[in-house]
N, CA, C and O atoms as a GROMACS GRO file, in nm:
protein
  552
    1UNK      N    1   0.084  -0.111  -0.017
    1UNK     CA    2  -0.010   0.000  -0.045
    1UNK      C    3   0.089   0.165  -0.014
    1UNK      O    4   0.167   0.188   0.079
    2UNK      N    5   0.066   0.218  -0.079
    2UNK     CA    6   0.142   0.356  -0.105
    2UNK      C    7   0.058   0.462   0.044
    2UNK      O    8  -0.056   0.489   0.082
    3UNK      N    9   0.181   0.489   0.078
    3UNK     CA   10   0.178   0.601   0.184
    3UNK      C   11   0.100   0.711   0.164
    3UNK      O   12   0.186   0.782   0.112
    4UNK      N   13  -0.001   0.781   0.166
    4UNK     CA   14   0.002   0.877   0.137
    4UNK      C   15  -0.053   1.047   0.267
    4UNK      O   16  -0.130   1.036   0.362
    5UNK      N   17   0.002   1.151   0.234
    5UNK     CA   18  -0.039   1.256   0.330
    5UNK      C   19  -0.148   1.232   0.362
    5UNK      O   20  -0.218   1.172   0.279
    6UNK      N   21  -0.211   1.270   0.505
    6UNK     CA   22  -0.346   1.273   0.566
    6UNK      C   23  -0.358   1.399   0.634
    6UNK      O   24  -0.283   1.423   0.729
    7UNK      N   25  -0.424   1.462   0.605
    7UNK     CA   26  -0.480   1.575   0.719
    7UNK      C   27  -0.503   1.553   0.837
    7UNK      O   28  -0.585   1.466   0.865
    8UNK      N   29  -0.445   1.617   0.928
    8UNK     CA   30  -0.457   1.582   1.070
    8UNK      C   31  -0.596   1.653   1.140
    8UNK      O   32  -0.616   1.765   1.092
    9UNK      N   33  -0.674   1.619   1.220
    9UNK     CA   34  -0.815   1.660   1.219
    9UNK      C   35  -0.817   1.740   1.370
    9UNK      O   36  -0.751   1.842   1.386
   10UNK      N   37  -0.882   1.695   1.455
   10UNK     CA   38  -0.883   1.780   1.586
   10UNK      C   39  -0.814   1.750   1.729
   10UNK      O   40  -0.699   1.788   1.753
   11UNK      N   41  -0.908   1.666   1.837
   11UNK     CA   42  -0.777   1.657   1.919
   11UNK      C   43  -0.797   1.540   2.001
   11UNK      O   44  -0.684   1.493   1.983
   12UNK      N   45  -0.862   1.442   2.090
   12UNK     CA   46  -0.823   1.340   2.165
   12UNK      C   47  -0.949   1.251   2.163
   12UNK      O   48  -1.056   1.309   2.181
   13UNK      N   49  -0.952   1.150   2.148
   13UNK     CA   50  -1.075   1.015   2.102
   13UNK      C   51  -1.161   0.926   2.138
   13UNK      O   52  -1.187   0.916   2.258
   14UNK      N   53  -1.209   0.862   2.064
   14UNK     CA   54  -1.331   0.766   2.105
   14UNK      C   55  -1.251   0.642   2.081
   14UNK      O   56  -1.131   0.654   2.105
   15UNK      N   57  -1.306   0.486   2.023
   15UNK     CA   58  -1.228   0.389   1.968
   15UNK      C   59  -1.286   0.261   1.975
   15UNK      O   60  -1.400   0.251   2.021
   16UNK      N   61  -1.240   0.188   1.946
   16UNK     CA   62  -1.221   0.007   1.953
   16UNK      C   63  -1.341  -0.054   2.001
   16UNK      O   64  -1.348  -0.121   2.104
   17UNK      N   65  -1.419  -0.032   1.936
   17UNK     CA   66  -1.566  -0.106   1.947
   17UNK      C   67  -1.561  -0.256   1.969
   17UNK      O   68  -1.542  -0.308   1.859
   18UNK      N   69  -1.570  -0.358   2.075
   18UNK     CA   70  -1.567  -0.469   2.037
   18UNK      C   71  -1.668  -0.559   1.980
   18UNK      O   72  -1.759  -0.543   2.062
   19UNK      N   73  -1.706  -0.629   1.907
   19UNK     CA   74  -1.808  -0.695   1.840
   19UNK      C   75  -1.888  -0.706   1.949
   19UNK      O   76  -1.827  -0.726   2.054
   20UNK      N   77  -2.035  -0.697   1.959
   20UNK     CA   78  -2.128  -0.786   2.055
   20UNK      C   79  -2.103  -0.664   2.212
   20UNK      O   80  -2.162  -0.703   2.312
   21UNK      N   81  -2.051  -0.579   2.221
   21UNK     CA   82  -2.049  -0.506   2.344
   21UNK      C   83  -2.159  -0.358   2.345
   21UNK      O   84  -2.252  -0.331   2.421
   22UNK      N   85  -2.112  -0.295   2.245
   22UNK     CA   86  -2.206  -0.180   2.220
   22UNK      C   87  -2.273  -0.120   2.098
   22UNK      O   88  -2.355  -0.029   2.092
   23UNK      N   89  -2.206  -0.206   1.988
   23UNK     CA   90  -2.245  -0.223   1.839
   23UNK      C   91  -2.253  -0.334   1.809
   23UNK      O   92  -2.164  -0.418   1.830
   24UNK      N   93  -2.369  -0.358   1.752
   24UNK     CA   94  -2.395  -0.494   1.631
   24UNK      C   95  -2.305  -0.500   1.557
   24UNK      O   96  -2.277  -0.418   1.469
   25UNK      N   97  -2.229  -0.632   1.592
   25UNK     CA   98  -2.085  -0.673   1.511
   25UNK      C   99  -2.121  -0.629   1.343
   25UNK      O  100  -2.040  -0.614   1.252
   26UNK      N  101  -2.236  -0.617   1.341
   26UNK     CA  102  -2.246  -0.600   1.109
   26UNK      C  103  -2.296  -0.435   1.128
   26UNK      O  104  -2.380  -0.421   1.039
   27UNK      N  105  -2.289  -0.352   1.175
   27UNK     CA  106  -2.298  -0.217   1.205
   27UNK      C  107  -2.214  -0.150   1.160
   27UNK      O  108  -2.115  -0.145   1.234
   28UNK      N  109  -2.205  -0.082   1.048
   28UNK     CA  110  -2.079  -0.023   0.973
   28UNK      C  111  -1.993   0.046   1.076
   28UNK      O  112  -1.873   0.036   1.055
   29UNK      N  113  -2.029   0.108   1.175
   29UNK     CA  114  -1.940   0.206   1.240
   29UNK      C  115  -1.870   0.055   1.336
   29UNK      O  116  -1.748   0.069   1.348
   30UNK      N  117  -1.903  -0.031   1.378
   30UNK     CA  118  -1.862  -0.174   1.450
   30UNK      C  119  -1.782  -0.214   1.385
   30UNK      O  120  -1.681  -0.245   1.447
   31UNK      N  121  -1.777  -0.237   1.233
   31UNK     CA  122  -1.697  -0.337   1.102
   31UNK      C  123  -1.567  -0.208   1.117
   31UNK      O  124  -1.452  -0.253   1.117
   32UNK      N  125  -1.576  -0.107   1.126
   32UNK     CA  126  -1.461   0.016   1.122
   32UNK      C  127  -1.366  -0.021   1.212
   32UNK      O  128  -1.249  -0.058   1.198
   33UNK      N  129  -1.477   0.005   1.359
   33UNK     CA  130  -1.376  -0.027   1.477
   33UNK      C  131  -1.277  -0.139   1.490
   33UNK      O  132  -1.158  -0.143   1.524
   34UNK      N  133  -1.387  -0.248   1.444
   34UNK     CA  134  -1.286  -0.378   1.465
   34UNK      C  135  -1.195  -0.336   1.322
   34UNK      O  136  -1.104  -0.277   1.379
   35UNK      N  137  -1.168  -0.329   1.211
   35UNK     CA  138  -1.044  -0.249   1.128
   35UNK      C  139  -0.944  -0.191   1.216
   35UNK      O  140  -0.828  -0.226   1.234
   36UNK      N  141  -1.013  -0.092   1.270
   36UNK     CA  142  -0.884  -0.028   1.342
   36UNK      C  143  -0.834  -0.070   1.468
   36UNK      O  144  -0.718  -0.039   1.494
   37UNK      N  145  -0.908  -0.143   1.560
   37UNK     CA  146  -0.906  -0.223   1.649
   37UNK      C  147  -0.780  -0.370   1.602
   37UNK      O  148  -0.701  -0.404   1.692
   38UNK      N  149  -0.774  -0.431   1.491
   38UNK     CA  150  -0.709  -0.493   1.455
   38UNK      C  151  -0.551  -0.397   1.430
   38UNK      O  152  -0.451  -0.416   1.500
   39UNK      N  153  -0.557  -0.307   1.330
   39UNK     CA  154  -0.470  -0.248   1.354
   39UNK      C  155  -0.372  -0.170   1.440
   39UNK      O  156  -0.252  -0.158   1.415
   40UNK      N  157  -0.456  -0.103   1.575
   40UNK     CA  158  -0.392  -0.065   1.674
   40UNK      C  159  -0.324  -0.218   1.721
   40UNK      O  160  -0.201  -0.223   1.724
   41UNK      N  161  -0.396  -0.332   1.754
   41UNK     CA  162  -0.293  -0.412   1.827
   41UNK      C  163  -0.153  -0.451   1.725
   41UNK      O  164  -0.048  -0.499   1.769
   42UNK      N  165  -0.174  -0.426   1.611
   42UNK     CA  166  -0.051  -0.505   1.529
   42UNK      C  167   0.055  -0.344   1.549
   42UNK      O  168   0.172  -0.360   1.586
   43UNK      N  169   0.013  -0.219   1.526
   43UNK     CA  170   0.143  -0.085   1.579
   43UNK      C  171   0.142  -0.105   1.680
   43UNK      O  172   0.233  -0.034   1.723
   44UNK      N  173   0.078  -0.182   1.801
   44UNK     CA  174   0.191  -0.175   1.944
   44UNK      C  175   0.306  -0.234   1.909
   44UNK      O  176   0.411  -0.189   1.956
   45UNK      N  177   0.308  -0.330   1.833
   45UNK     CA  178   0.416  -0.439   1.902
   45UNK      C  179   0.500  -0.412   1.720
   45UNK      O  180   0.567  -0.507   1.677
   46UNK      N  181   0.491  -0.318   1.654
   46UNK     CA  182   0.583  -0.325   1.491
   46UNK      C  183   0.682  -0.243   1.520
   46UNK      O  184   0.681  -0.144   1.592
   47UNK      N  185   0.771  -0.294   1.457
   47UNK     CA  186   0.954  -0.234   1.464
   47UNK      C  187   0.975  -0.183   1.359
   47UNK      O  188   1.057  -0.093   1.342
   48UNK      N  189   0.892  -0.243   1.258
   48UNK     CA  190   0.950  -0.235   1.085
   48UNK      C  191   0.903  -0.068   1.063
   48UNK      O  192   0.789  -0.076   1.019
   49UNK      N  193   0.932   0.048   1.072
   49UNK     CA  194   0.843   0.182   1.039
   49UNK      C  195   0.770   0.172   0.916
   49UNK      O  196   0.655   0.215   0.922
   50UNK      N  197   0.805   0.128   0.810
   50UNK     CA  198   0.708   0.138   0.713
   50UNK      C  199   0.590   0.055   0.702
   50UNK      O  200   0.490   0.091   0.640
   51UNK      N  201   0.605  -0.106   0.788
   51UNK     CA  202   0.474  -0.155   0.790
   51UNK      C  203   0.374  -0.067   0.920
   51UNK      O  204   0.254  -0.066   0.897
   52UNK      N  205   0.417  -0.003   1.038
   52UNK     CA  206   0.379   0.090   1.122
   52UNK      C  207   0.318   0.178   1.097
   52UNK      O  208   0.237   0.210   1.183
   53UNK      N  209   0.326   0.275   0.946
   53UNK     CA  210   0.300   0.357   0.893
   53UNK      C  211   0.173   0.331   0.813
   53UNK      O  212   0.082   0.411   0.791
   54UNK      N  213   0.187   0.173   0.764
   54UNK     CA  214   0.082   0.181   0.678
   54UNK      C  215  -0.046   0.090   0.743
   54UNK      O  216  -0.151   0.048   0.695
   55UNK      N  217   0.013   0.080   0.864
   55UNK     CA  218  -0.115   0.047   0.951
   55UNK      C  219  -0.170   0.175   1.019
   55UNK      O  220  -0.288   0.210   1.006
   56UNK      N  221  -0.086   0.235   1.087
   56UNK     CA  222  -0.149   0.384   1.147
   56UNK      C  223  -0.238   0.438   0.997
   56UNK      O  224  -0.341   0.501   1.018
   57UNK      N  225  -0.207   0.420   0.888
   57UNK     CA  226  -0.281   0.489   0.766
   57UNK      C  227  -0.395   0.354   0.736
   57UNK      O  228  -0.472   0.402   0.653
   58UNK      N  229  -0.427   0.251   0.756
   58UNK     CA  230  -0.531   0.165   0.725
   58UNK      C  231  -0.629   0.227   0.884
   58UNK      O  232  -0.750   0.246   0.875
   59UNK      N  233  -0.566   0.248   0.997
   59UNK     CA  234  -0.655   0.282   1.107
   59UNK      C  235  -0.688   0.453   1.091
   59UNK      O  236  -0.772   0.500   1.167
   60UNK      N  237  -0.620   0.539   0.993
   60UNK     CA  238  -0.667   0.650   0.977
   60UNK      C  239  -0.779   0.651   0.870
   60UNK      O  240  -0.860   0.743   0.861
   61UNK      N  241  -0.778   0.551   0.796
   61UNK     CA  242  -0.869   0.534   0.701
   61UNK      C  243  -1.000   0.491   0.754
   61UNK      O  244  -1.091   0.572   0.774
   62UNK      N  245  -1.011   0.340   0.781
   62UNK     CA  246  -1.130   0.318   0.909
   62UNK      C  247  -1.165   0.408   0.952
   62UNK      O  248  -1.281   0.434   0.920
   63UNK      N  249  -1.110   0.493   1.029
   63UNK     CA  250  -1.173   0.603   1.129
   63UNK      C  251  -1.274   0.721   1.038
   63UNK      O  252  -1.380   0.773   1.075
   64UNK      N  253  -1.202   0.739   0.910
   64UNK     CA  254  -1.250   0.792   0.806
   64UNK      C  255  -1.425   0.776   0.785
   64UNK      O  256  -1.520   0.853   0.802
   65UNK      N  257  -1.418   0.690   0.757
   65UNK     CA  258  -1.556   0.627   0.729
   65UNK      C  259  -1.630   0.580   0.830
   65UNK      O  260  -1.743   0.530   0.824
   66UNK      N  261  -1.566   0.596   0.916
   66UNK     CA  262  -1.639   0.560   1.091
   66UNK      C  263  -1.718   0.705   1.137
   66UNK      O  264  -1.834   0.724   1.172
   67UNK      N  265  -1.622   0.783   1.125
   67UNK     CA  266  -1.677   0.918   1.173
   67UNK      C  267  -1.819   1.012   1.101
   67UNK      O  268  -1.880   1.116   1.127
   68UNK      N  269  -1.823   0.925   1.021
   68UNK     CA  270  -1.971   0.964   0.956
   68UNK      C  271  -2.104   0.890   1.030
   68UNK      O  272  -2.220   0.930   1.016
   69UNK      N  273  -2.066   0.779   1.105
   69UNK     CA  274  -2.192   0.670   1.157
   69UNK      C  275  -2.199   0.753   1.256
   69UNK      O  276  -2.159   0.869   1.251
   70UNK      N  277  -2.263   0.688   1.374
   70UNK     CA  278  -2.350   0.729   1.509
   70UNK      C  279  -2.370   0.615   1.533
   70UNK      O  280  -2.426   0.532   1.461
   71UNK      N  281  -2.295   0.591   1.705
   71UNK     CA  282  -2.315   0.482   1.779
   71UNK      C  283  -2.474   0.421   1.857
   71UNK      O  284  -2.537   0.501   1.927
   72UNK      N  285  -2.512   0.321   1.842
   72UNK     CA  286  -2.602   0.303   1.881
   72UNK      C  287  -2.664   0.361   1.986
   72UNK      O  288  -2.776   0.412   1.985
   73UNK      N  289  -2.546   0.347   2.123
   73UNK     CA  290  -2.637   0.450   2.236
   73UNK      C  291  -2.704   0.594   2.205
   73UNK      O  292  -2.810   0.639   2.248
   74UNK      N  293  -2.589   0.666   2.096
   74UNK     CA  294  -2.669   0.776   2.088
   74UNK      C  295  -2.787   0.802   1.996
   74UNK      O  296  -2.856   0.900   2.024
   75UNK      N  297  -2.828   0.710   1.864
   75UNK     CA  298  -2.958   0.668   1.802
   75UNK      C  299  -3.015   0.632   1.898
   75UNK      O  300  -3.126   0.601   1.855
   76UNK      N  301  -3.013   0.612   2.018
   76UNK     CA  302  -3.098   0.499   2.107
   76UNK      C  303  -3.168   0.649   2.202
   76UNK      O  304  -3.268   0.638   2.273
   77UNK      N  305  -3.103   0.764   2.184
   77UNK     CA  306  -3.135   0.856   2.247
   77UNK      C  307  -3.252   0.931   2.163
   77UNK      O  308  -3.266   0.935   2.041
   78UNK      N  309  -3.357   1.008   2.294
   78UNK     CA  310  -3.480   1.066   2.197
   78UNK      C  311  -3.396   1.179   2.094
   78UNK      O  312  -3.283   1.212   2.130
   79UNK      N  313  -3.442   1.228   1.988
   79UNK     CA  314  -3.426   1.378   1.943
   79UNK      C  315  -3.406   1.453   1.998
   79UNK      O  316  -3.466   1.423   2.101
   80UNK      N  317  -3.337   1.588   2.024
   80UNK     CA  318  -3.328   1.681   2.077
   80UNK      C  319  -3.210   1.738   2.110
   80UNK      O  320  -3.129   1.661   2.057
   81UNK      N  321  -3.149   1.823   2.163
   81UNK     CA  322  -3.053   1.884   2.198
   81UNK      C  323  -2.918   1.791   2.277
   81UNK      O  324  -2.802   1.790   2.234
   82UNK      N  325  -2.957   1.732   2.378
   82UNK     CA  326  -2.857   1.574   2.381
   82UNK      C  327  -2.819   1.478   2.304
   82UNK      O  328  -2.730   1.395   2.320
   83UNK      N  329  -2.908   1.497   2.198
   83UNK     CA  330  -2.847   1.368   2.096
   83UNK      C  331  -2.778   1.437   2.014
   83UNK      O  332  -2.677   1.394   1.959
   84UNK      N  333  -2.823   1.546   2.000
   84UNK     CA  334  -2.689   1.637   1.902
   84UNK      C  335  -2.580   1.631   1.927
   84UNK      O  336  -2.489   1.583   1.858
   85UNK      N  337  -2.572   1.699   2.072
   85UNK     CA  338  -2.454   1.718   2.147
   85UNK      C  339  -2.368   1.581   2.127
   85UNK      O  340  -2.253   1.566   2.086
   86UNK      N  341  -2.469   1.483   2.173
   86UNK     CA  342  -2.377   1.366   2.202
   86UNK      C  343  -2.281   1.336   2.042
   86UNK      O  344  -2.164   1.335   2.005
   87UNK      N  345  -2.426   1.315   1.978
   87UNK     CA  346  -2.328   1.332   1.835
   87UNK      C  347  -2.204   1.402   1.760
   87UNK      O  348  -2.131   1.387   1.662
   88UNK      N  349  -2.220   1.463   1.837
   88UNK     CA  350  -2.127   1.609   1.780
   88UNK      C  351  -1.997   1.557   1.906
   88UNK      O  352  -1.885   1.592   1.868
   89UNK      N  353  -1.995   1.499   2.015
   89UNK     CA  354  -1.896   1.520   2.068
   89UNK      C  355  -1.836   1.349   1.985
   89UNK      O  356  -1.716   1.326   1.975
   90UNK      N  357  -1.926   1.263   1.943
   90UNK     CA  358  -1.838   1.124   1.886
   90UNK      C  359  -1.748   1.186   1.799
   90UNK      O  360  -1.627   1.162   1.801
   91UNK      N  361  -1.835   1.309   1.681
   91UNK     CA  362  -1.748   1.308   1.585
   91UNK      C  363  -1.600   1.378   1.640
   91UNK      O  364  -1.496   1.349   1.581
   92UNK      N  365  -1.599   1.457   1.739
   92UNK     CA  366  -1.487   1.567   1.786
   92UNK      C  367  -1.380   1.416   1.850
   92UNK      O  368  -1.257   1.414   1.841
   93UNK      N  369  -1.436   1.339   1.892
   93UNK     CA  370  -1.384   1.261   1.977
   93UNK      C  371  -1.273   1.158   1.822
   93UNK      O  372  -1.160   1.114   1.802
   94UNK      N  373  -1.360   1.166   1.778
   94UNK     CA  374  -1.332   1.086   1.615
   94UNK      C  375  -1.209   1.122   1.528
   94UNK      O  376  -1.099   1.088   1.485
   95UNK      N  377  -1.299   1.209   1.535
   95UNK     CA  378  -1.122   1.373   1.491
   95UNK      C  379  -1.033   1.380   1.520
   95UNK      O  380  -0.935   1.386   1.446
   96UNK      N  381  -1.036   1.382   1.659
   96UNK     CA  382  -0.878   1.413   1.732
   96UNK      C  383  -0.823   1.216   1.719
   96UNK      O  384  -0.706   1.188   1.743
   97UNK      N  385  -0.887   1.146   1.694
   97UNK     CA  386  -0.809   1.012   1.705
   97UNK      C  387  -0.757   1.014   1.548
   97UNK      O  388  -0.649   0.976   1.504
   98UNK      N  389  -0.831   1.051   1.504
   98UNK     CA  390  -0.769   1.071   1.301
   98UNK      C  391  -0.618   1.150   1.342
   98UNK      O  392  -0.516   1.081   1.333
   99UNK      N  393  -0.605   1.301   1.391
   99UNK     CA  394  -0.472   1.361   1.430
   99UNK      C  395  -0.421   1.267   1.531
   99UNK      O  396  -0.299   1.286   1.525
  100UNK      N  397  -0.440   1.183   1.616
  100UNK     CA  398  -0.331   1.069   1.680
  100UNK      C  399  -0.303   0.987   1.589
  100UNK      O  400  -0.183   0.984   1.559
  101UNK      N  401  -0.373   0.916   1.533
  101UNK     CA  402  -0.318   0.786   1.443
  101UNK      C  403  -0.224   0.906   1.308
  101UNK      O  404  -0.132   0.851   1.247
  102UNK      N  405  -0.245   1.019   1.280
  102UNK     CA  406  -0.181   1.084   1.175
  102UNK      C  407  -0.045   1.114   1.231
  102UNK      O  408   0.042   1.104   1.145
  103UNK      N  409   0.000   1.148   1.353
  103UNK     CA  410   0.081   1.134   1.419
  103UNK      C  411   0.150   1.042   1.400
  103UNK      O  412   0.258   1.042   1.341
  104UNK      N  413   0.080   0.927   1.462
  104UNK     CA  414   0.184   0.776   1.451
  104UNK      C  415   0.216   0.783   1.336
  104UNK      O  416   0.337   0.803   1.326
  105UNK      N  417   0.157   0.776   1.224
  105UNK     CA  418   0.203   0.754   1.085
  105UNK      C  419   0.343   0.846   1.064
  105UNK      O  420   0.445   0.809   1.007
  106UNK      N  421   0.317   0.984   1.132
  106UNK     CA  422   0.414   1.074   1.084
  106UNK      C  423   0.567   0.996   1.158
  106UNK      O  424   0.669   0.977   1.091
  107UNK      N  425   0.552   0.951   1.334
  107UNK     CA  426   0.629   0.878   1.414
  107UNK      C  427   0.732   0.807   1.387
  107UNK      O  428   0.852   0.815   1.413
  108UNK      N  429   0.615   0.683   1.285
  108UNK     CA  430   0.665   0.564   1.209
  108UNK      C  431   0.744   0.607   1.099
  108UNK      O  432   0.845   0.539   1.081
  109UNK      N  433   0.715   0.741   0.990
  109UNK     CA  434   0.794   0.744   0.925
  109UNK      C  435   0.876   0.812   0.946
  109UNK      O  436   0.932   0.837   0.839
  110UNK      N  437   0.926   0.869   1.036
  110UNK     CA  438   1.062   0.948   1.092
  110UNK      C  439   1.159   0.917   1.170
  110UNK      O  440   1.261   0.977   1.205
  111UNK      N  441   1.084   0.744   1.209
  111UNK     CA  442   1.165   0.645   1.265
  111UNK      C  443   1.142   0.664   1.462
  111UNK      O  444   1.223   0.620   1.544
  112UNK      N  445   1.057   0.714   1.484
  112UNK     CA  446   1.043   0.772   1.609
  112UNK      C  447   1.004   0.661   1.694
  112UNK      O  448   0.906   0.698   1.759
  113UNK      N  449   1.031   0.553   1.721
  113UNK     CA  450   0.974   0.416   1.805
  113UNK      C  451   0.911   0.463   1.935
  113UNK      O  452   0.794   0.441   1.969
  114UNK      N  453   1.032   0.556   2.026
  114UNK     CA  454   0.981   0.639   2.124
  114UNK      C  455   0.846   0.705   2.144
  114UNK      O  456   0.776   0.679   2.242
  115UNK      N  457   0.810   0.793   2.047
  115UNK     CA  458   0.668   0.879   2.009
  115UNK      C  459   0.578   0.767   1.995
  115UNK      O  460   0.470   0.744   2.050
  116UNK      N  461   0.637   0.710   1.921
  116UNK     CA  462   0.514   0.584   1.873
  116UNK      C  463   0.454   0.462   2.016
  116UNK      O  464   0.349   0.399   2.018
  117UNK      N  465   0.532   0.465   2.088
  117UNK     CA  466   0.501   0.422   2.199
  117UNK      C  467   0.408   0.536   2.281
  117UNK      O  468   0.307   0.507   2.344
  118UNK      N  469   0.459   0.659   2.267
  118UNK     CA  470   0.394   0.771   2.350
  118UNK      C  471   0.242   0.740   2.279
  118UNK      O  472   0.139   0.704   2.335
  119UNK      N  473   0.259   0.760   2.181
  119UNK     CA  474   0.113   0.759   2.096
  119UNK      C  475  -0.009   0.651   2.158
  119UNK      O  476  -0.124   0.662   2.201
  120UNK      N  477   0.099   0.529   2.134
  120UNK     CA  478  -0.009   0.399   2.190
  120UNK      C  479  -0.089   0.419   2.314
  120UNK      O  480  -0.191   0.358   2.347
  121UNK      N  481  -0.036   0.498   2.367
  121UNK     CA  482  -0.063   0.524   2.481
  121UNK      C  483  -0.169   0.617   2.508
  121UNK      O  484  -0.255   0.602   2.595
  122UNK      N  485  -0.159   0.707   2.435
  122UNK     CA  486  -0.233   0.820   2.418
  122UNK      C  487  -0.375   0.759   2.361
  122UNK      O  488  -0.476   0.815   2.404
  123UNK      N  489  -0.394   0.648   2.267
  123UNK     CA  490  -0.455   0.600   2.236
  123UNK      C  491  -0.557   0.502   2.315
  123UNK      O  492  -0.674   0.499   2.277
  124UNK      N  493  -0.524   0.437   2.402
  124UNK     CA  494  -0.514   0.326   2.496
  124UNK      C  495  -0.658   0.431   2.581
  124UNK      O  496  -0.774   0.393   2.594
  125UNK      N  497  -0.595   0.576   2.628
  125UNK     CA  498  -0.635   0.649   2.706
  125UNK      C  499  -0.786   0.696   2.659
  125UNK      O  500  -0.879   0.708   2.740
  126UNK      N  501  -0.796   0.718   2.538
  126UNK     CA  502  -0.899   0.776   2.449
  126UNK      C  503  -0.970   0.599   2.424
  126UNK      O  504  -1.093   0.601   2.423
  127UNK      N  505  -0.941   0.530   2.416
  127UNK     CA  506  -0.988   0.403   2.396
  127UNK      C  507  -1.083   0.391   2.527
  127UNK      O  508  -1.193   0.339   2.507
  128UNK      N  509  -1.055   0.429   2.651
  128UNK     CA  510  -1.122   0.400   2.744
  128UNK      C  511  -1.240   0.526   2.796
  128UNK      O  512  -1.339   0.519   2.869
  129UNK      N  513  -1.192   0.612   2.736
  129UNK     CA  514  -1.273   0.752   2.760
  129UNK      C  515  -1.390   0.731   2.645
  129UNK      O  516  -1.506   0.751   2.682
  130UNK      N  517  -1.369   0.695   2.520
  130UNK     CA  518  -1.446   0.653   2.444
  130UNK      C  519  -1.585   0.564   2.465
  130UNK      O  520  -1.698   0.610   2.448
  131UNK      N  521  -1.554   0.420   2.506
  131UNK     CA  522  -1.581   0.385   2.590
  131UNK      C  523  -1.699   0.354   2.716
  131UNK      O  524  -1.791   0.276   2.737
  132UNK      N  525  -1.625   0.476   2.785
  132UNK     CA  526  -1.711   0.502   2.840
  132UNK      C  527  -1.859   0.611   2.855
  132UNK      O  528  -1.954   0.629   2.932
  133UNK      N  529  -1.805   0.662   2.732
  133UNK     CA  530  -1.922   0.735   2.670
  133UNK      C  531  -1.985   0.707   2.620
  133UNK      O  532  -2.098   0.754   2.629
  134UNK      N  533  -1.953   0.609   2.531
  134UNK     CA  534  -2.007   0.558   2.392
  134UNK      C  535  -2.058   0.422   2.379
  134UNK      O  536  -2.089   0.365   2.274
  135UNK      N  537  -2.066   0.375   2.507
  135UNK     CA  538  -2.102   0.183   2.486
  135UNK      C  539  -2.156   0.165   2.612
  135UNK      O  540  -2.110   0.206   2.718
  136UNK      N  541  -2.257   0.100   2.594
  136UNK     CA  542  -2.398   0.051   2.722
  136UNK      C  543  -2.292  -0.017   2.769
  136UNK      O  544  -2.195  -0.055   2.703
  137UNK      N  545  -2.329  -0.044   2.969
  137UNK     CA  546  -2.230  -0.125   3.074
  137UNK      C  547  -2.284  -0.272   3.004
  137UNK      O  548  -2.378  -0.292   2.927
  138UNK      N  549  -2.209  -0.343   3.051
  138UNK     CA  550  -2.324  -0.504   3.039
  138UNK      C  551  -2.391  -0.523   3.118
  138UNK      O  552  -2.464  -0.622   3.115
   0.00000   0.00000   0.00000
């Protein structure tokens, strides 16, 4: 896969829906989150900078597709200002995730594996925050 420039988005993130937890695994959002999660798991261990950058780009592309979706928890809310606010917060978090992934791609391309490791921690925190906000408890 050829690497290409990605525009950086907003500020700090949602993420990684585990099938069957909050999203039906057949929803477009869950499918993109599954792609993201697979790339994330591989990136955490990747030492090859070219492969790492490709994984970061793969994850970004999945998030570009996911950002237009609405989490099931938000869909279930009654129409009104709270639902609109939750939807906007989801998009903000997704934009931030895209930005973090673009930074990770650049860190891989720069050969800065220490920065990659730091960004993996940022993604881990974003995952927790996103799950807390947009996933139902079992």
